[in-house]
FIPAVO-65679 format. One record per residue (C-alpha): residue in one letter; x, y negated, z. Coordinates in steps of 0.25 Angstrom, whole numbers, plus 2048, in hexadecimal, padded with zeros to 3 digits. Each point is the difference from the previous one (the first is absolute). Layout:
# residues N
AXYZ...
# end
This chain:
# residues 425
MCC61AD0F0K7F27FB7FCR8017F580CA80D7FB7FAS7FA7FF7F2L7F47F9805F8087F5808L8097FE7F3A7F37FE7F8M7FA7F580AL80E7F9800A7FF8007F0V7F27FA801L8037F580BA80C7FD7F7V7F77FE7F4L7F67F8809A80B7F7804V8057FD7F2T7F27FD7FBA7FD7F880CC80C7F77FDG7FE7FC7F2G7F880B7F9G8058097F4G80380C807G80E7FE7FFE7FF7FE7F1K8097F47FAV7F77F47FEN8037F77F4V8067F3808A7FE7F77F4E7F28047FEV7FD7FD80FT8077F3800S7F97FC7F3K7F47FE808P7FC7F4808K80580280FV7F57FF809Y7FE80280FV7FB80D805G7FE7FE80FS80780480CD7F980D802R8078057F3C80D7FD806K7FE80880DS7FF80E7F9C80F7FE7FEH8057F680AL7F980480CE8097FC80AH8017F27FAF7F18007FFD7FE80380FS80A7F6804W7FA7F57F8M7F3804806M8067FB80ET8037F27FAL7F87F47FFH8008017F0S7F880C801R7F57F9808M8007F27FAL7F38027FAG7F580A807D7F58067F6A7F47FD809R7F78077F6K80880E803D8027FD80EK7F87F7809D80B80280BV80A7F77F9I7F77F5806I8077FE80DA7F67F6806D7F17FF804L7FA7F87F5N7F67FB80BP7FA7F27FBD7FE7FA80EV80E804805I8067F97F3R7F87F4800A8037FE80ED80E8017FEL7FF7F67F4A7F87F6809K80D7FE808L8087FB7F4Q8027F17FCN7FE7FA7F3L7F880C7F9K7FC7FC7F2V7F3808801K7F780280DP80280D807E7F18047FFD8027FE7F0F80D8097FFY7FD80C7F7I80380C808P80180D7F8K7FA80C804P80880C802E7F98077F3E8047F37F8V80F801803L8078067F4Y80F800805T8077FA80DI80C7F97FFG80A80380BS7FF80480FQ80D7FD806W7FF7F1803K7F27FE7FAQ7F58057F7R7F97FA7F5Y7F48067F8V7FF8017F1V7F17FF7FAE7FA7FF7F3K7F97F27FDN7F97FD7F3G80980B7F9M80D7FB806L80980680BV8017F580BI80580080EA7F57FE80BP8027F2808I80380780DQ80C807805Y80380980CN80E7FD807S80480D806D80A7FC80AT7F67F6807G7F38087FDR7F97F37FBW7F97FB7F3V8047F47F9N7FC7FA7F3Y8068027F2N7FE7F67F5E7F17FF804A7FE7F57F6T8068077F3W80080E804D7F58047F5K8077F97F5S80D806801S80480D7F9W807809809I8078087F5L8067F47F9K8037F980EC80580C807G7FD80D7F9G80E8027FAC80780180EH7F5808807A7FE80B7F5T8088077F5G7FF8007F2V7F67F57FFD7F97FE7F2L7FA7F27FFA7F98047F3K7F980D806N8007FC80FT80680C804F80B80380AE80580A80AP7FD7FB80FS80C7FD808V80F7FF7FCG80280D7FAC80C8077FBE8017FA7F3A7FF7F2805C80F801803H80380C7F6G7F87FB7F4P7F68077F8G80180F800S7F98077F4W80D8037F9H80780580DT7F4809803A7FF8067F1L80D806800P80480D807K80980080CA80A8097F8Q8027F47F7V8067F980CF8097F67FAD7F57FB7F5K7F680080CR8097F7809A8027F67F5T7F17FD7FFI7FE7FB80EV8067F5807N80880380DP8027F3807A80C806807K8078017F3L7FD7F27FCT80A7F5802S7FD7FB80FG7FB7F27FBV7F78067F5A7FB80A80BA7FD7F580AQ7F87F87F5I7F680D801C7FE7FB80FG7FF7F27FCS7F58037F5C7F680080CH8077FB80DN7FF7F37F9R7F77F57FCG7FE7F87F5K7FA8007F2A80180A7F4T8077FB7F4K7F880A7F6N7F27FC805D7FC7F2804K7F680580BA80880B807E8077FF80CW80980D7FFP8098037F4V7F88057F5G8078097F7Y80C802808L80680E802P80B80580AG80D7FF7FAK7FD7F37F8A8047F2804L7F57FA809E8027F17FDT7FB8037F2Y7F2804806F7FF7F880CK8047F2806S8017FF80FT7FA7F4807S8087F6808F7FE7F4809A8087F87F6G7F68047F5G7F47FB808D7FC80C809A7FF7FB80EQ7F580A804H80980C800L80F7FB802Y8067F680AG8087F37FCN80D808800E7FA80B7F7F7FF80B80BS7F38087FEK7F47FD809A7F780A7FAH80080E7FEH8058097F4Q80B7F67FEQ80C808804Y8078007F3I8007F0800D80680080DW80A80A7FDK8057FA7F4Q8057F4808S80780980AK80E804801H7FB80E7FFF7FD7FD7F2A80D7F97FCE80880C807G7F780B7F9V7F880580CM7F48057FBC7F1803804T80380E802S80D7FD808C7F67FE80BH7F28067FCY7FE80E7FBV7F58037F5H800810803E80180580EL7FA80D806G7FB7FD80EI7FA7F4808G8097F57FDK8087F980BT7F97F27FER7F47FC7F9F8097F77F6Q80580E7FBT80E7FC804R80B80B801E8037FC80ES7F87F980BG8017F2803S80F7FA800K80580D7FFQ7FE7FF7F1C8097F4800L80A806808S80280C7F7C8077F67F7H8047F4809T80B80580AR7FF7F680CT80E7FB801N7FF7F480AS7F67FA809N8037F27FEQ7F87F47FDA7F1802800H80280F802A8077FE80DI7F27FD807H7F78097F8S80780C805F7F38087FEG8058027F2N7F37FD7F9C8047FC7F2L7F28007F9G7FC7F680BC8097F57FAH8048057F2M7F28057FCP7F77F7808R7F1803800V7FD7F47F7V7F78077F6T7F1803801S7F880D7FAA7F5800809E8037F880CS80B7F5802G80E806801D7FC80F7FDL80B8017F6H80F7FD800S8087F77F7H8088067F6V80B7F57FDF80880780CK8047F1805T7FD7FA80DL7F77F4800L8057F680AP7F97F6808K8057F57F6E7F88057F5T7F47FE807L8047F2805K8037FD7F1D7F28067FBP7F780280CK7F880B7F7I80C8097FFP80180980DN80D804806S80680D806C8017FA80EV7F17FD803K7FC80D7F9C80680780DH7F77FE80BH80B7FC80AH8017F27F7A7F37FE7FBK7FD7F4808D80E7FA800D8047F27FBL8068027F2A80A7F6800T80580680EL80080E7FAQ8087FA7F4Q80A7FB809K80280C808Y8018077F2D80B7F67FCA80880280DL7FF80F7FFA8058007F2Q80D7F9804L80B80B802P8087FD80DR80C7F77FDP80D807804Q8067FF80EG80D7FE805K80F7FC7FBV8017FE7F1I80A80B7FCD80D7FC7F7S8018087F3V80880D800D80C7F87F8M8007F680AI80280A80BK80B8087F9A8077F27FDG8007FE810N7F87F37FE
# end
């Protein structure tokens, strides 16, 4: 009997702890009007995990959680050896540097405050003259080499203004504060009202946080587009991220995407396809997927426990992702010779650069034909991005494609109409 009583008492304590951890108040009803009369502020991802542990753990498996590493707390976030001799030797192999390799600033490990990325490359945030800036060196993870990064202007460009809003969460430009990495509130909005309410007030609590899954899909995609994009803020003339934007709002009110037509030949090809990283939203907006309502989350997951199938965080690996929607109905035209069924190779060519040339896929979901390169040699095409065609003559390749794109003419005798046959003619 005593054992049963003790067990029940323990359950009661655990229940109280659970309720208090998920909003406080010990189960007592909280005045919603009073809570929501206060400014809504960011509370940090650690507050979210007390109630949403499974989602927190799955978020920890994503690139979002690793976007910005705090090197002051953990030096192991620096993935490469900051050896000046090795770095300068790699820099010496590069052409057109604006600073001599021996004159490059190379941070010591203890000078690195934050690391940016690790998947494709890593950059290093340091403090210079009271401003957070990115050091002029970059480590390319896939190739293991060091390259330059804005070596002539690195100490004059504010990281928090240029990049901070998409590498950190809840950036306050006035106070210079933020949560490192793309945290929960980057997609769900500031959580102070949500965390102030007890779990028992479930409906009031739900109404105080943004759930992208419950937004209209177009507005939800703009959350992704607030960072997988490139352009200028409309509310701050120096920022290159959407200052003031919150999940659920219309992105274009706060941000104007760049374009080749608008003069940006550095980051886009002449046909408006992206050639630089974090521009997937610009590509997608030009695609049939956008027109037909196929959204970012149709292919990519944002929360998933376990190791992802690809480093691009897609739901399926490679062309299996495409074939989960696109049933192959024929083997005509160009598909007739590409029997290996590599959808990505033609429809998502690797024409985008993050660290090394072609390490990212286009997201326009359109085959780039040789005729595009013949028209503008600066525009690559899907055919030569495949090693098999890398050295082929473009005009010949286009002729072959045109021949394949012709459906075969019907063979044999022309059959009379049914009415003519019935009439005995």
